[in-house]
C-alpha positions in Angstrom: -21.1 10.2 19.8 -18.2 10.4 22.2 -17.3 12.2 25.6 -13.1 12.9 24.6 -12.6 14.0 21.3 -9.3 12.5 20.6 -11.3 9.4 20.2 -13.6 10.1 17.1 -11.6 9.2 14.5 -10.0 5.8 15.6 -14.0 5.3 16.8 -15.7 6.5 13.7 -12.7 4.1 11.6 -14.8 0.6 13.2 -18.3 2.2 12.7 -17.3 2.0 9.2 -16.6 -1.1 8.9 -19.8 -1.9 9.9 -21.5 0.0 7.1 -24.9 1.5 6.9 -25.7 -1.5 9.6 -26.5 1.5 12.4 -26.6 4.5 12.5 -24.0 7.1 13.9 -27.1 8.8 16.2 -27.9 5.7 17.7 -24.8 5.6 19.1 -22.9 6.6 22.2 -19.5 6.3 24.1 -18.6 7.4 27.2 -15.3 6.5 28.0 -13.1 7.6 31.9 -10.2 6.4 33.3 -9.4 6.0 37.1 -6.0 5.0 37.9 -5.4 2.0 35.4 -8.9 1.0 34.5 -9.7 2.1 31.0 -14.0 2.2 31.3 -15.9 2.0 27.7 -19.4 2.2 28.1 -21.4 2.1 24.6 -25.0 2.6 24.3 -26.5 1.4 20.9 -30.4 2.4 20.7 -32.0 1.7 23.9 -28.9 -1.1 24.5 -26.3 -0.7 26.9 -22.4 -2.4 26.9 -19.8 -1.9 29.4 -16.6 -2.7 28.8 -13.3 -2.4 31.5 -9.2 -2.9 31.3 -6.3 -2.7 33.4 -3.4 -1.6 31.7 -0.3 0.3 33.5 1.0 3.4 31.4 3.3 5.7 31.6 3.1 9.2 30.3 0.2 11.1 28.0 1.3 9.0 24.8 0.8 5.7 26.4 -2.3 6.7 28.2 -4.1 8.0 25.2 -2.6 4.9 23.0 -4.5 2.4 25.5 -7.5 4.5 25.3 -7.6 4.4 21.6 -7.3 0.8 21.8 -9.8 -0.3 24.4 -12.3 2.2 22.8 -12.3 0.8 19.6 -12.4 -3.4 21.2 -15.1 -1.7 23.1 -17.3 0.0 19.5 -16.4 -3.3 18.1 -17.4 -5.5 20.0 -20.6 -3.9 20.8 -21.3 -3.2 17.3 -20.6 -7.6 16.8 -23.5 -8.4 19.5 -25.7 -5.9 18.0 -25.5 -6.6 14.4 -24.2 -10.1 14.2 -21.3 -9.5 12.3 -17.1 -10.6 12.5 -14.9 -8.2 10.6 -12.1 -10.6 9.7 -9.3 -8.3 10.9 -11.5 -7.9 14.0 -11.6 -4.3 15.5 -7.7 -3.5 13.7 -8.6 -0.8 11.7 -5.0 0.7 11.0 -3.6 0.0 7.6 -0.3 -1.8 9.0 -1.1 -5.0 11.2 3.0 -5.9 10.7 4.1 -2.8 12.4 1.7 -3.5 15.4 3.1 -7.1 15.7 6.4 -5.8 15.3 6.0 -3.8 18.2 4.5 -6.2 20.4 7.3 -8.6 19.9 9.8 -6.0 20.1 8.1 -5.8 23.9 9.3 -9.2 24.4 5.8 -10.4 24.3 3.8 -12.4 20.6 1.9 -10.6 18.7 -0.6 -13.4 18.9 -2.4 -12.9 22.0 -3.4 -9.0 21.5 -4.3 -10.1 17.5 -6.9 -12.4 19.3 -8.1 -10.2 21.8 -8.8 -7.9 18.8 -11.1 -10.2 17.4 -8.5 -10.3 14.1 -9.4 -14.6 12.5 -7.2 -17.7 13.3 -6.6 -17.1 9.3 -5.2 -14.0 9.3 -3.2 -14.1 12.6 -1.6 -16.6 10.7 -0.9 -15.0 7.4 0.7 -11.9 9.5 2.9 -14.5 11.2 3.9 -16.1 7.4 5.2 -12.4 6.5 7.3 -12.2 9.8 9.5 -15.1 9.1 9.3 -14.0 4.9 10.7 -10.5 5.9 13.9 -12.1 8.3 17.2 -10.9 6.3 15.3 -8.5 4.7 13.7 -6.7 7.5 15.8 -3.9 8.8 15.0 -0.9 11.0 18.0 1.6 11.2 18.9 5.4 10.8 20.6 6.8 7.6 19.6 3.7 5.4 17.3 4.8 2.5 15.3 3.6 -0.9 14.6 5.8 -3.8 11.7 6.4 -4.9 11.3 8.3 -8.7 7.5 9.5 -10.0 6.5 9.1 -13.4 2.9 10.7 -13.4 1.6 10.2 -16.8 -0.5 7.0 -18.0 -2.2 5.9 -21.7 -5.4 6.2 -19.9 -7.2 6.7 -16.9 -8.4 3.5 -15.2 -11.9 3.8 -13.5 -10.6 2.4 -9.5 -7.6 4.8 -9.6 -6.9 7.8 -7.8 -3.9 8.8 -8.2 -3.2 12.0 -10.2 -1.8 10.3 -13.1 -4.0 11.3 -16.1 -4.1 10.6 -19.7 -0.6 11.5 -21.2 -2.5 12.5 -24.5 -3.8 15.5 -22.3 -1.0 16.2 -19.7 2.3 15.8 -23.0 2.6 18.9 -22.8 4.2 19.0 -18.8 6.7 16.1 -20.3 9.5 18.4 -20.8 9.4 20.6 -18.2 8.4 17.6 -15.6 11.1 16.1 -16.9 13.9 19.0 -15.7 12.3 19.0 -12.2 12.4 15.8 -12.0 16.0 15.7 -13.1 17.2 18.6 -10.7 15.7 16.8 -7.3 16.7 13.4 -8.3 20.5 15.0 -8.2 19.2 16.7 -5.1 18.8 13.4 -3.0 22.6 13.1 -3.3 24.6 13.5 0.0 21.3 12.6 1.8 21.4 9.5 2.9 24.1 7.2 4.7 23.5 3.8 2.7 21.4 3.3 -0.2 19.1 0.0 -0.7 16.6 0.5 -4.0 15.5 2.5 -6.4 12.2 2.2 -7.3 10.8 4.5 -10.0 6.9 4.0 -10.3 3.8 6.2 -11.3 1.6 6.1 -13.0 3.0 4.0 -16.2 6.1 4.8 -16.4 7.2 3.2 -19.9 4.4 5.0 -21.6 7.4 7.8 -21.9 9.2 8.0 -25.3 12.0 6.4 -25.4 14.1 9.5 -25.2 12.3 11.1 -22.1 12.8 7.3 -20.3 16.2 7.4 -21.0 16.5 10.8 -18.8 15.0 9.3 -16.0 17.1 6.4 -16.2 20.7 8.8 -16.6 19.3 10.3 -13.8 19.1 7.4 -11.6 22.1 6.2 -12.6 24.4 7.2 -10.3 21.8 5.7 -7.7 21.4 2.4 -9.0 24.7 1.7 -8.8 24.7 1.7 -5.3 22.2 -0.8 -4.9 21.2 -4.4 -5.6 17.5 -4.0 -6.4 16.5 -1.7 -8.8 12.8 -2.0 -10.3 10.9 0.1 -12.7 6.7 0.0 -12.8 6.7 -0.8 -16.2 2.8 -0.8 -15.4 0.6 -2.0 -18.5 1.4 -4.4 -21.1 0.0 -2.0 -23.9 3.2 -0.1 -23.4 5.6 -2.2 -23.8 8.1 -2.3 -26.8 11.8 -4.5 -27.3 13.2 -1.0 -27.2 12.4 0.6 -23.9 13.2 -3.0 -22.1 16.3 -2.7 -23.6 17.2 0.7 -22.5 15.9 -0.6 -19.1 18.7 -4.1 -19.3 20.9 -1.0 -19.8 20.7 1.0 -17.2 21.0 -2.1 -14.9 17.2 -2.8 -14.1 17.2 -5.8 -12.3 12.7 -5.7 -11.9 9.8 -5.0 -13.4 6.4 -4.7 -12.6 3.4 -5.9 -15.2 0.6 -4.7 -14.1 -2.7 -6.6 -15.9 -5.1 -6.5 -12.4 -7.1 -8.8 -14.6 -6.5 -11.7 -17.5 -10.5 -11.0 -18.5 -10.6 -9.0 -21.6 -14.2 -7.9 -21.1 -13.2 -6.6 -17.3 -10.3 -5.1 -18.8 -12.7 -3.1 -21.0 -14.8 -2.3 -17.9 -12.0 -0.5 -16.2 -10.9 1.4 -19.2 -8.0 -0.6 -19.7 -6.5 -0.2 -23.9 -5.3 -4.1 -24.0 -6.2 -7.2 -24.1 -5.0 -10.3 -22.4 -3.0 -11.6 -25.0 -1.0 -8.4 -24.2 -0.6 -9.2 -20.9 0.9 -12.2 -22.2 3.0 -10.7 -24.8 4.7 -8.6 -22.1 5.2 -11.4 -20.2 7.4 -12.9 -22.9 9.1 -10.1 -23.5 9.7 -9.5 -19.6 11.3 -12.9 -19.9 13.5 -12.6 -22.6 15.3 -9.8 -20.8 15.9 -12.0 -17.4 14.2 -9.6 -15.2 12.4 -10.7 -12.2 8.5 -10.0 -12.9 5.7 -8.1 -10.3 2.7 -8.8 -11.4 -0.7 -7.4 -9.7 -4.1 -8.6 -9.6 -7.1 -6.3 -8.5 -9.9 -8.5 -6.7 -13.4 -6.7 -7.1 -13.1 -5.5 -9.8 -16.6 -3.8 -11.8 -18.5 -6.6 -12.8 -16.1 -9.2 -12.5 -17.5 -12.8 -10.3 -15.4 -14.7 -8.1 -15.1 -17.4 -11.3 -13.2 -14.7 -13.5 -11.4 -13.3 -10.7 -10.0 -16.8 -9.6 -9.0 -17.8 -13.7 -7.0 -14.7 -13.6 -5.3 -16.2 -9.9 -4.6 -19.8 -11.9 -3.4 -17.0 -15.1 -0.8 -15.0 -13.1 0.7 -18.2 -11.6 1.0 -20.3 -14.9 3.0 -17.1 -16.0 5.9 -17.9 -13.0 6.2 -14.6 -11.8 8.7 -13.8 -8.9 6.2 -11.9 -7.1 2.4 -11.6 -7.2 0.6 -9.3 -5.3 -3.4 -9.6 -5.0 -4.9 -6.4 -4.1 -8.6 -5.6 -2.8 -10.5 -3.4 -4.6 -9.9 0.4 -2.3 -11.3 3.7 -3.5 -10.6 6.8 -2.9 -11.4 10.5 -3.6 -10.6 11.0 -7.3 -11.6 7.7 -8.3 -14.5 7.3 -10.9 -16.2 4.5 -9.6 -16.3 5.9 -6.0 -18.1 8.7 -7.2 -20.6 6.3 -8.6 -20.6 5.3 -4.8 -20.3 1.4 -6.7 -17.4 0.5 -3.6 -16.9 -1.5 -0.5 -20.0 -4.1 -0.8 -18.5 -6.5 -3.8 -20.2 -10.0 -3.9 -18.1 -12.7 -3.1 -14.9 -10.8 -2.1 -14.3 -13.1 0.6 -14.0 -16.2 -1.6 -11.7 -14.3 -4.2 -9.1 -13.6 -1.2 -9.5 -16.9 0.0 -8.8 -18.6 -3.5 -5.8 -17.0 -4.4 -3.9 -17.6 -0.7 -5.2 -21.4 -1.4 -4.0 -21.4 -4.9 -1.2 -18.7 -3.8 0.8 -21.1 -1.5 0.4 -24.4 -3.0 1.9 -22.8 -5.7 5.3 -22.3 -3.5 4.5 -18.9 -2.8 4.9 -17.1 0.1 3.1 -13.5 1.9 5.6 -11.5 2.3 4.6 -7.8 2.9 0.1 -7.0 3.4 -0.9 -3.3 4.4 -4.8 -2.7 4.5 -6.6 0.7 3.3 -9.8 2.5 4.2 -13.1 1.7 1.7 -11.7 -1.5 0.5 -13.9 -4.8 -0.1 -15.3 -6.8 2.5 -12.8 -5.1 5.1 -9.9 -7.4 3.6 -6.0 -6.8 2.7 -3.1 -6.2 -0.5 -1.2 -9.1 0.5 2.3 -9.2 -1.6 3.4 -13.2 -2.5 6.9 -14.1 -3.8 8.5 -17.1 -4.6 11.4 -17.7 -1.5 14.7 -15.4 -1.7 12.9 -13.1 -4.4 11.0 -10.7 -2.3 11.5 -6.8 -3.3 13.5 -5.1 -0.9 11.5 -2.1 -1.7 8.2 -2.9 -0.9 8.6 -4.3 2.7 11.2 -1.4 3.8 7.7 1.0 2.4 5.2 -1.3 4.1 7.0 -2.0 7.5 8.2 2.3 7.2 11.6 1.2 8.3 13.4 3.2 6.1 13.9 6.6 5.1 12.1 7.3 1.7 13.4 9.9 -1.0 10.7 10.5 -2.8 11.1 12.2 -5.9 8.5 13.7 -8.2 4.5 15.4 -8.5 2.7 13.9 -5.5 5.9 12.0 -4.2 5.4 11.8 -0.6 9.0 10.8 1.2 9.5 9.8 4.7 12.6 10.4 7.3 12.5 7.7 9.9 13.7 8.1 13.2 13.9 5.0 14.7 15.3 6.3 18.5 12.9 8.2 18.7 9.8 6.2 17.3 8.5 8.8 15.4 8.4 9.5 11.3 8.2 12.7 9.3 7.2 13.1 6.2 7.1 15.8 2.9 5.0 16.0 0.1 5.3 17.2 -3.1 2.5 19.4 -4.9 0.1 16.9 -6.8 -0.5 18.9 -10.1 2.6 18.4 -12.8 2.6 22.8 -13.2 3.0 23.5 -9.2 5.2 20.8 -8.8 7.7 22.3 -11.6 7.0 25.8 -10.5 8.2 24.3 -6.8 11.0 22.5 -7.6 13.3 25.2 -5.7 11.5 25.3 -2.7 11.0 21.3 -2.8 14.6 20.6 -2.8 15.3 23.5 0.0 12.8 21.6 2.1 14.0 18.6 1.2 17.3 19.2 2.4 16.0 20.8 6.0 14.2 17.3 6.6 16.9 14.7 5.8 19.9 16.7 7.1 17.8 16.4 10.2 20.2 14.4 12.9 
């Protein structure tokens, strides 16, 4: 397909945007660079296209950055001409468009011009600008600043869109005692690995599926860190695991924000995706959360199996009526390990653009502003996931993680930590084993590796 192997992965991402419209075997891209002129010649079947961009560069890293950028853009333009299709994010295939926008502004350039050249829609350019404005006062890129993540890989059941390692606690509960012991050690080992802590986030999985005694062990382990920062979030998760006793525990240990993740308010949809609760349980969970005065994050998914545009729009309306501080609208995205992807039911979702468009209009009308956004491969309609917040209620952890601007001290099975080196413009990652028994067995090695990474200066 391409004469320069280092371009292949990026070009395959562009080709994937167009699905089965054009076969890989029918495409050839020839890349050359003479002086500062990047030349890309594309052949699709019998048709030929040529694109030239002039750009000065310094060093191999910058050369490859521009080579990838212009090759992707050339292939996108050729495929757009060939198929008559335009994508909402144009030739941008990265998962964090806002990072590219920040990079452009750091160089003294408005990002809008670059995004427009990549074919990004005017509506999405506006979305990115709104997000950058909403992040002012929270966005902080600095060394030795961190967030703490604690992963609980247990759920009451496995949803059919889920690709995480979480599993039904009925089958994995045998590992709970050993997991908690290892997790407590890893959490304690985070002391001294950062200068200042911004937030604590306990996620999953479904943390509130844990028995009260187990949940309290996790909260006790996190307590010294929570006392250092202003935001403490627990992804309480599915409404069927909420109890007053568990919420009282969260309040006792200083939790300030919880996540209630209905995904849909349609009972038929909830049954299809493997949820063991109804929309009535969602309302009950919201009512309980408000009694304890938590800020609430709420998640919905556009494109769930068999769900119509009208049904999704009703979920948006219901979520807005409940008035949580944050509402995140996810676009269905399926990865390896998700039951739906095994059935090859992904990407082609009728009405997905209408769903996302409706959510944007209604949330803005209700006074919410977009404050973070990210994209993934295999997303329905090549859309995005966007977090919306009431003014002044943005989730600090979400901004830090999505923009990759602080260290992330991630604890637990399948947790991926990050060490940021701002001066060098790079990130190092550290990942724990995915399955619980291996995580427990290797906890000593995990602690040693974590200390080695985060003590780098």
